[in-house]
C-alpha positions as CSV (number, residue, x, y, z in Angstrom):
1,M,105.3,101.5,87.2
2,V,107.0,102.8,90.4
3,G,103.9,101.9,92.4
4,L,103.9,98.3,91.2
5,E,107.6,98.0,92.1
6,C,107.0,99.5,95.5
7,T,104.2,97.1,96.2
8,R,106.3,94.1,95.1
9,A,109.2,95.3,97.3
10,E,106.8,95.7,100.2
11,T,105.4,92.2,99.6
12,V,108.9,90.7,99.5
13,A,109.9,92.6,102.6
14,Y,106.8,91.4,104.5
15,F,107.3,87.7,103.7
16,Q,111.1,87.9,104.3
17,A,110.5,89.4,107.7
18,L,108.0,86.7,108.6
19,D,110.5,84.0,107.4
20,E,113.5,85.4,109.2
21,N,111.7,86.3,112.5
22,G,109.2,83.4,112.7
23,T,110.0,81.2,115.6
24,L,106.8,79.1,115.6
25,R,106.4,77.3,112.3
26,Y,103.6,75.0,111.1
27,H,103.8,72.5,108.2
28,F,101.0,70.9,106.3
29,P,100.5,68.8,103.2
30,H,97.5,69.2,100.9
31,A,96.4,67.2,97.8
32,D,94.9,69.1,94.9
33,E,92.3,68.0,92.4
34,E,94.9,67.3,89.7
35,G,96.8,64.7,91.8
36,G,99.5,67.2,92.9
37,L,100.7,67.6,96.5
38,W,101.2,70.9,98.1
39,Y,103.5,71.4,101.2
40,I,103.4,74.6,103.1
41,E,105.2,76.3,105.9
42,A,103.2,78.9,107.8
43,V,103.9,81.3,110.7
44,P,101.4,83.2,112.9
45,D,101.0,86.9,112.2
46,C,98.3,89.1,113.8
47,G,96.2,86.0,114.8
48,E,96.3,84.3,111.4
49,L,98.6,81.7,109.8
50,I,100.5,83.2,106.9
51,V,102.2,80.9,104.3
52,I,105.8,81.8,103.9
53,K,107.0,78.8,101.9
54,Q,105.0,76.7,99.5
55,A,106.1,73.7,97.4
56,E,104.0,72.0,94.8
57,L,104.9,68.5,93.7
58,T,102.9,68.0,90.5
59,S,101.4,64.7,89.4
60,A,104.0,64.8,86.6
61,G,106.8,64.9,89.3
62,R,107.8,68.5,88.8
63,L,108.6,70.6,91.9
64,H,107.7,74.3,92.1
65,R,108.8,76.3,95.1
66,Y,107.6,79.7,96.2
67,S,108.8,82.0,99.0
68,W,109.9,85.6,99.5
69,E,112.9,84.8,97.3
70,H,110.7,83.5,94.4
71,L,107.1,84.9,94.7
72,E,105.8,83.6,91.4
73,D,106.4,82.3,88.0
74,E,104.4,80.9,85.0
75,H,103.3,77.9,87.1
76,G,101.9,79.7,90.1
77,G,102.9,81.7,93.1
78,L,103.0,82.1,96.9
79,T,99.5,82.5,98.2
80,D,98.7,85.9,99.6
81,Q,95.7,84.5,101.6
82,A,95.8,83.7,105.3
83,F,95.7,79.9,105.9
84,D,93.2,78.0,108.1
85,P,94.2,74.3,108.4
86,E,90.9,73.5,110.2
87,E,88.9,74.7,107.2
88,D,90.5,72.1,104.9
89,S,90.9,69.5,107.7
90,L,94.6,69.3,107.3
91,E,96.9,67.5,109.7
92,A,100.3,69.0,110.6
93,I,103.5,67.2,109.6
94,P,107.0,67.4,111.1
95,A,109.3,70.1,109.9
96,E,111.7,67.5,108.6
97,E,109.1,66.1,106.2
98,F,108.5,69.6,104.8
99,Q,112.2,70.2,104.5
100,R,112.7,66.9,102.6
101,V,110.3,68.1,99.9
102,W,111.5,71.7,100.0
103,T,115.1,70.7,99.3
104,W,114.4,67.9,96.9
């Protein structure tokens, strides 16, 4: 069990450092197949965009938020995959639009 806790602590520390030290941030919306909307905040790290905050507004109107402070729950979790906005043809949105959803 110690190994799992160490891994979780390292994961939290990684995302926390990216969030606290990231000066260049990108924000994107994404619609899913179930009618939900995802909003993400990503920062560059080692040549890739890493999602540090992720908010899902479900089609039922529920909001689920994930970050280093809340990595996962029974509804989902913060992605651990690098993000490529060009792959999904996503257009960036202003930080204020992301924050509006994040703090809803």
